[in-house]
N, C-alpha and C positions, 0 to 999 in steps of 0.2 A: 764457022766456029764463033760462038757468041762472046761478048765482052767479058762476061763473068768467067767463061771457060779459059780465056786467055789469061785472065788475072790469076786463076787457080794454078795454071802451069808456071806462071812467073813466081807465084808464092812458093811453089814446091822447089823451084830452082834456087830461090833466095834462101829458103830454109836449109837446103843441103849445103849451100855455100857458107852461110853463117855458122852452122854447127860443125863444119869440117867433117862431114860424114865420111866414114871409111869407104873404100872401094868395095864393090861387090865381092862376095866370097868367090875365089877362083874356082873354075870348073875342074873336073878331074878326079871326082870321087872314084875310088878304085872299083873296078868291075866286080860285081857279085857282092858288094857290101850289104850288110843287113840293113833293111829299110830304116830301122830306128837309129842307125849310125850315120844316116845321110847328113844329119846336121848335129854334130857334136857340140856340147855346151861351149867348148873353147872358142868356137867361131862367133858366139854372140855375147860372151861375157863382157866384152868391151862396153856394151850399152850400160850395164849396171855400174861399171867403174866410172863412166862419164856422168851418169845421173847422180851418183854419190858425190863426185868431185864438185859438181856445180850446185849442190843442194845446201841450203841453210836448214839444218835439222832442228827446228825450233820447238817441235812437239814430241815428247817422248812417247814411243809406241812399243807394243809388245814385241815386234820384229823390227829392230832398228836398222839403219842403213848398213851397219857393219855385218848384219846377218842376212841382208837382202839377197846377195848372190847365192848363198847356200840354199835359202828358201826357194828362190825362183828356179834354181837348177832341179830341185826335187819335186816342185809343186805345180808347174805350169807347162803347157805344150810349147814346143819350139817352132818357130815360123821363120821362113825366109822367102823373099820375092824380089823382083827387080825394081820395085818402087821404094826407094829409101825412106820417104816420109811415112808410108804406111808401116813398113817394117819397124821403124824407130818408134812410132807412136804405139805399136803393139806392145813392145817391151816396156815402154814408159808407163803405159796404163797398168800393166801387172805390177810394176815397181810401186806405183802410187796406191793401187788396191791393197797391197800388203800392209801399207801404213795404217789402214783403217780396220785391220783385224785387231780387236780389242778383247783381252782376257778379263773376265769379270767373275764374281762369285756365282753367277748363273751360267757360266760357260762363255764361249766365244760369241761376240756380237760384231756387227759391221757398222761403222759410223759413216756419216755423210760429210761432216766437217771435222777437221782435226782439233781445232780449239773448241772449248765449250761454248755453246750458243744458248741463249735464253729460251728459245722456242722448241728446244729438243726435250725428249723425255728421259727416262732412266738410262744411265750410262751414255748420255749424249746421243741416243738413237733417235732417228726420225723415219717415219714410215713412208715418206714421200717417194724416195728412190729405192726403197727396199726391194721392189720387184726387179730393178736393175741389178742390185747387189746379188740377188739369187741367180739371175740369168748369166751374169759375168762369172760369179764364183762357182757355178756348177761345173766348170772345166778344171777346177783345182783338184789335184790328185787326192788330197786328204779330205774325206767327207765330214770330218768332225766339226770343222768351222761352221758349215751351213746346217748340219744336224742341230747344233746348239742354237744357232741363230733362228732357225725355224721354230724351235720350241720356245725360245725367248718371247717371240711376238704373242704367243697365246698362253704360255704357262710360266713366264719368267718376269712378268711386269711390263711387257711391251704394250704400246698403245697403237694397235693396227688401224684404228679409225680416226686418229688425230688428223691424218692427211689421207687422200685417196691412195689405195694400195691394192694391186691385183694379186693378192696373196695366194689364193688357191691355184690360179693359173701359173704363177711363178714357181710354186712348189711342184706342180705337176710337170712343168718344163724341166725342172731339175731332175725329177724321177726319170724322164725320158733319156737323160744322159747317164745317170748312175745305174739304172736298171734295178735299184733296190727299193721295193715298195714299202718296207716296214716303217720308216719315218713318216711317210705320206699317210699311210693307213692309220697310224696312231693319232694323227691330227684331224682326221675326218670329222669327228664331232665338233671340234673347235672351229673348223672352217664353215660348217653348216651354221653354227651359232653366230659366227662373224657375219655371214651373209644375211641372216635373219635380222641382225642388229642394223645393218645398212638399210634393209627394207623398212624397219620401224622408224628410223630417224631421217632417211633421205628420199622417201618415196614422194613423188609429185602426183597431183591429180590427173595428169596426162598418162600415168602409168609408167613414165620414165623415172630415172633418178636425177636429183638435182645436186649441185655442189657449188660452193663459193669458189671463185677462181683462185683465191689465195690458198684454199685447202686442197686444190689441185696442184699446188706448188707453182701457180701461174698468175701471180698477183699483178694488178694493174694491166689486165689484158683489155683489148678493144671490145671484144665480145661480152666480157663481164661474166657474171654468175648466172646460174640457171641450169637447165637440162643440157649439159655439155656433152659433146661426143666422147670426151675422156671418161668421165665417171660411168657413163652407160656402156662404153666398150669394156671398161674394167669389170663391171658387174656381169656383162655377157660372158667374158672370159672366165670369170670365177664360177659362174653357174655351169658352164660347159665342163670346166675342170672338175668341179664337185661331182657332176654326173659320172665322169670317167673314173674318179677315185672310188665312188660308191659301187660302180660296176666291178672294179678291181676287188673290192671288199665283199662282193657277193650280196649286195643290197640293191636288188633291181627296183624296188619301189622308190627309194631315194634317187636312184639314177633317173628314173622316168620323171620324177617331180622336177628335178633340176634341168633336165633336157627340155622339158616343157617351158620352164622359166627362161632358158636361153633362147628358145624359139620365139617366145613372146617378145623379149627385148630386141632381138634381131629385127622382127617385123616393125616394131615401133621406131627403132633407129632409122631404118630405111624409109619409113613413111613419114615420120615427123621431123627428123633432123636433116633430111636431104633437101637442099634447095635446087629445084629443077632448073631454074633459070641460071643459077651460078654453077650448076653441076658440082656441088660440093656439100659435105656434111658441115652443119653449123650449129651454133648454140641457140636453143629456144628458151627465152626468158620464162620464169615462172608466172603463173596466173592465167586467167581465162582470156581468150581472144588475143593471145600474144603472137607475134610473128618472128620468124627467124631473124637473127641479127644481120646487119648489112655488110659484114666483112668475112672474108675467108681467113681462117687461122690455121696454122700448121697442125693444131690439135685435130683438125678434120681428117687427118690420115690415121688417127689412132685406131679406128675400127679394123684396119688391115693388120695391125699388130696381133689381133686375135682371130684373123681369118673370118671376120663377120660378114663383109659385103658380098653380094652376088656379083657375077662378072660384069654386068652392065654398068656398074658404078666405077669401073676403072678409069673412066674418062677424067675423073678428078685429078689424076696424076699428071696431066698436062701442065697444071699450074706450078708444079715443082720445078719445071724447066723454063718457065716464063719469067723474063726479067722484070715484068710488072707484077708478077706473082711472088714466088718465094725464092727465086734464083738469086744468089749472091756469092761473091768470091769465098767468103768464110761462112756461108749459110748452112742450111737454108734458114730463111727468115721465119719468125714466129707469127707474123701477120703479113698479108700481101702488101707489096709496096704501093699499089695503086689506091689503097684506102686513104681517104682524106684525113684520117686520124693516125696514120702511120707515124710512129715515133712522136706522139703528142708529148708536150712538155710536162714533166713531173719531177718532183724533188727526190723521189726514192731511187735507190741504186738498182733495185731489182725490177726491171720492166719487161713485160711480155707483149709490148705493143709494136714489136718489130725486130729487136735484137735477136741474134741467134743464141739459142740455149742448147748445150749438149744433151740435156735430158730429152728435149723434144726431137733433136736430131737423131738420137739413138732409137726412139720409138718409131720415127718416120722410116729410117733405114731398115729396121726390123720388119716393119709393115711392107716395105718395098720388096724385101727378100721373099716374104710370103707371097706377094703378088706374082713375082717372077717365077716362083715355084708352082704356081697355079695354072689355070687355063690360059691359053694364048690370048694376048690383047695387044693393041697397037699404040697405047698411050705413052709407054716408056719402056726402056730396054735395059739389058745387062750393062751396056757401055755407060748408061746413065748412073747405074749403081756404083760403078767403079769411079766415075768422076765425082760423085757426091761423097763417097768415102774418102777420096783423095783430098777433097776440100776440107773435110772434117779432120783428116790427119794433119793437114797443113796448119790448122788452127792451134795445134799443140805447141805453141812457143810464145815467149814473152821477150820483148825488147826492153832491156834494162836501161837505166839512166846513163850508163857509160857506153851504150851502144851495142853491148854484147847481147846475144840471143841465147836463151836457155829453154829447155823443155818445160812445158807448163800446161796445167789444166785448171780452170777456174770456173766462175759462174756464167756470165753472159758476155757476148762478143759484139763488137761493132760490125755491122753487116759488110762493110767494104774494106776496112783497114785491118781487121783481125785483132784490134786492141781489146783488152778485157775491161769492160765498162765498170762493173762493180769494183774490181780491183783498183782501177784508177781513181774512182770517186772516193773510196775509203782511204786510199793512200794519201790523197790530198787532205783528208780530214785527220790524218795521223793514225788511222787504224790499218794495220798491216796484217796480211797473211790469213784473213778469215777464210777466203776461198782458195787458198793455196792447196794443191793436190785434191781438189774438190771431187768427191766420190758420188756424183749425181747422175751418172749415165753409164752406158756401156761403150766399149770400143772393141775389145778382144773378141767378144761374142759375135760382133758383126763381121769380123775377119773369119772366125771359125765356122759359124753356121751360115753366114751369108756369102762372103767372097770365096772362100775355099769350098763351102757348100756341104759341110757335114750336117745333115738334117736329122736332128734327134727324133727318135721314134720310141714307142712303148714296146714294140715287139723286138724279136731277136734278129733284126735286119739292119745291115749297114747301108745307108743311102747317102750318096755324095753327088752334088749338082753344083759345080763351080759357076759363079756369076761373072764369068769372064768371056767376052766374045772370042771366038777362035782367032788366033793370030795376034792377040794383044800382048801376051807375055810368052817368053820362051821357057820359063820354069817357075815353079813354086814348090814349097815343101812345108808340111805340117806334121810334126812327129811327136810321139809320146803323149797322145791324147788318151786319157782313161775314159772308156765308154763301155757301159754294160759289163764291167769287170774285165775288159780286154784292153790291150794297148793298141791304139790305132795309129797308123802312119799313112799319109796321103801325099803322093809325089806326082808332080807333073813335070815332064822333061820332053821338050819338043823333039830333040835330036837323040836322046838316050845317052848322051855323053856326060852330062853333069853329075848324075847320081849313079850311073853304071847299072841301072836296072832295066834298061830298054826304053824305047820311045813311048810317049803317050802318058795317059793318066792311069795311075796304079794305086790300089788300096790294099793295105795289109792289116791283118788282125793277129796280134801276138807273133809278128814276124812272118806270118804266112800270107801270101798273096791270095786275095779272095775276089778281086774284080779288076778288070783292065779294059781300057778303051784306047784306040790310037789317037783320039782327039778329046776335046773338052765336051763331054756330054754327061747326062745323068747316068749314074751307076748304082746298082743295088745288088746285094748278095747276102745270103744268110750268114750270120756270125758263127764261127766255129765254137765248139764247146769251151766253156771257161776253163782256165787252168785248174781250178779246184775240182771241176768235173773230170778233168783228165788225170789229175793226180790224186785219185781216191785210194782208199785202203781196202784190204781184204780181197785182192784180186784172185779169182779162181777161174781157170779155163777161159781167160780173156775178159771175164766180167769183174767190175770193180764196184765196191760199195761207196756211195757218197759219204764223205767224212762227217757231214752235218746231219746224217740221218737221226731220227725219222723226219720226213718232210710233212707228214700229216698224222694227227692223233693228238697226243698230249692233252691239252685242256679240253679237247673235244671228245675224249674217250676213245673207245675202240672203233677204228675205221679200217676196213679191209674189203676184200672181194671186189677188185676194181675193174672198171672198163674205161679205156682212154681213147679219145679221138683228138687228132691234131687238126686245127682249123684256123686258117689265116695266120699262121705263125704263132699261135697260142695252143694251149692244151685244155681240154675239157674232160673231167674225170667224174664218172658216176661211181659211187662207193656205198657199201653197206655201212650205215651209221648205226651201230648196234645200240647205243643208248636210246635212240629214237625208234628202234625197230623199223627202220625206213631206209629208202635209197635217197642219197643226197648228191648234189652236184658241187664240185669245187673247180676252180679255174686257175691257170698259171701261165705266165709268159715264158718261163724257163724250165718247167718241170721240177723246180725246187721250192719256190715260194708260191704257196697256194692260198686262195681265198678261204674264208670261213665256210663250213658246210651249210648248204641250204636244202631242206627236205623238198624233194620233187615227187616222191611216190611213197605215201605212208601206209600203215597197216589199215585193214578193213575187216574187223572181226565178224561183221554181219554176214560175210560170205561163207564163213565156216572153215576156210583154209588159208586165210591171210592175216593171222594174228601178228606175224612177224614177216617183214619184207626185206629181202637181201639178195646178194649174189647176182647183180645185173650184168647183161651184155647189151651194148648199144651199137647200132650201125646206122649209116645214112643210106637210104634207098628211096628212089622215086621222089626226091625232094622233101622227104620227111625223116625224122628220127624214129627208129623202132627199137623197142626194148623187150627182151625176154628176161624174166626175173623169177626168183624162188619165193614162193609163199609157204609159210610153215604154221601149223596149228595141230594140237592134239596128237603130237608125236609123229606127224606125217609131213612130207614135203611134196610140192608140185610146182609146175612151171606155168607162169602167166605171161600175157602179152599186152603191151601198151604202145601207143604212138604219140608223137608230139611234133608240132611245127617248129619249136624253138629249143627243144632239149630241156625246158624247164616246166612246161605245163603239159602234163601227160593225161591221156585218156585210155582207160582200160578198154580193150576191144571185146571182152566177154567177162561175165561174172564167174565163169567156171575156168578151171585150169585148161590150158591147151595141151598139156602132157602131165599125166598123173601115173603113179606106180600101178602096173598091171602084171608084168612078167614076174616070174618067180625070183629071178636074180635082182629085180628092182626092189623087192621087199616092201619097205614102207616109204621110200623116198626116191624121187627123181629131182635133180637140182643142178645148179652150176652150169647153165647152158652156155655154149659158145656157138655163134651162128654166123654163117657167111651166105651171101646171095650169089648163086651161080648163074651168071648172065647167059652162058651157053645153054644150060639145061632149063633155064627159066624156073628155078626153084630155090627155096631156102634149104640149107644143109645145117643140121644141128648135131653137135657132139655134147652129150650130157652125162652126168654122173648118177648112179643108182645104187641102192642097197640100204645100209643102215642110216638111221636119222642122225646119229652122232658120227659123222664122216662116212660117206658112201664108200662102196667097195671097188667098183669098176666103172667103165665108161661105155655108153652105147651111142648109136647113130640113128638119126631120123631125117626125113625130108618132108617138105611142104610146099604147095603151090602159092599159098597166101599168108603164111606165118601163123595161121590159126589151126589148120587141120594137118596133123602130122602122121606120117607112116613110118613105123619103126623098121629097122633092118631085121629080117627074120633070124639072122645068125648072131644077134647081140648077145653078150657084150663084145665090142670089137677090141677092147684094150683091158687087160687084166694085170694083177700083180705078178711080178717075176720072182719066183722062189730062189732063183740063182743070184739075185741082187739083194743083199740083206737090207739095204736102205729103203727098198720099195717092196719088200716081200709080203707086207701085211695088207696094204690097200694102195690103189692109185685113183686119183680123183681130180676134179676142178681144173680141167684142161682149158687152154686157149689154143685155137688153131688158126694159122695164117697160110696164105698162098705165097710161095716164094720160088721163083725159078722153075716153074712147072711142077713143083712138088707141093704137098701139104705138110706143114711143119707144126708139131704139137709141143707145147710147154705144159707140164703137168706137175702135180704134187704126188710124191711117193711117201708112204708111211712105213717105217720099220716096225712100229707098234702103234697102238691107238693114240698115244700121246706124243709121238715124235715124228715130225715130217720134214721133208726137204724138197 
């Protein structure tokens, strides 16, 4: 065990002793207790009482100390573990974050400093740590705080480019927790414009982005200004996020453009900012024939915050554990200790030449969590994440002149003593409390998404991967997490006696166990339907209508005749978009919130039978998408065939219909195909509607070896109206057929008269 590790352990013990931390919550939760009741608020409320008691409330906030307990009880997840310093810092950081929620005429914003500072913008906001505000605040139950804050930066007078700010990436990360794309999609044009403004103002001749170290929030650094790993990683993250948001919005051209930009930046960061000899990402000064700076700085880990580097670059993480690198009892350091300019003399209180800064620590630990959730590597491990987080937790205290120790978060730290440098310098000058409760970093997010391992995703999957080596802790509990509209509880109980839910790692969604492992390993499971999906209205025969219907149409006009495939946890739907007389594609993560329609197969009047395109059916077969659709012209309908590699770009396989009305019962129309591939018979099977143009009368059946050439069943139609059932006595049409349990099951429309269908 190294010197700095021993010092961390001593600091943790000293912190517990000075603060008179309470004993661990006793075991013995009753057997069978609901997962969400494993940690009732009564067991952790003492933290808020102590924080309030020791606090000098010098700045009036929207949620004062008197309201802190009620706010925290209803707003943030509860957490317990056998490491007192980590548990205490977790609640302390929510307690301080609450102070920075500020109500304004433009809605809620989140501040960095509590007192007004001259370099802030409107409402005392600063974009420097806004990405951290969004990452931390995404776990707050009420979304309105960050809904307002996100709008503020682009439509409320915020200045998102006064400092470096990974805006799109942070907003997308928030969407991965909430599961609600609407706030994100509304800001897509603003995020694109913001990125283009960075390109205009901060592009270097090297193809990289440049930034002044002060505008990175890292003034008086050893490496100085130039093409820094920070700004280029932020821009990479934003480009990749914009591409994902554009794909969510059904804008493939924009998605392709920004994915290409992200790929370009990744290649440049790995080729131009990587020092092969030092095995580290460094700053490249601006100008021709420049060389990388001669110092490793903690900012070199920023690329991993955005999952930018390829696996071979993981060797850089060895420096985080090296006492001559970044390792320190209250670190990590912002510059390597071996540098000749380490802690060079300067009169300014904000130095990035070696002190530990929570902002950089949070970025580094987030990057480390990403690394540990990626491909295997040998440079660093889960135990190191726990040690670094423990050191970070231990830094959350201040020794006062009378010798007492209080919970504290401020600006920068002495590497070895844990003293708050800027605080001490300013206090000596008679300036007090500028950095008190400083909101410039994350901590709770590092516990939730890193240590406990709830890995946010855009799809409807719960993934948990704790960054704890097996045998390290006997228990931990994270409850009341709002995630994709569900309440998530994660319990680890080595013996099964503490929480009464059995031994091992267990994950619950809305009280229902969805995943379990006897040990600490990665778990994933599909999320159950949201409560609003389960508690719908209009239930008939077991079916319930979603209370928020309709889910598609409205501003887009008439959208119906759908064909849906579920792929990779998401839904793709091809729909008749009647205003365009075309087939369009829409996509959704949950079946409720759909992207805007995008035409994928439009009318082609020159063929004489495709003035209007509608009623598609799409299947996947032999590695491609296949669509049969209805073409209509001159009072007649027929069925066509097209194929696609991606579901968006379609090629008609023939200029003529593959099925047109011929039999007497088919009259002037065959339409509404439903197609299955029969792997045993090696043939396609189609059920189709035939008869009148304005709603066909009955349904027939045909088979084909290739999807182009069809043979009708001689005894068609196979399904007719039933005079004994008034609701379908007039017509039956538009079926969909599925295979289920050895049977074929048909869903169809029945007409009681030409204008009324069910």
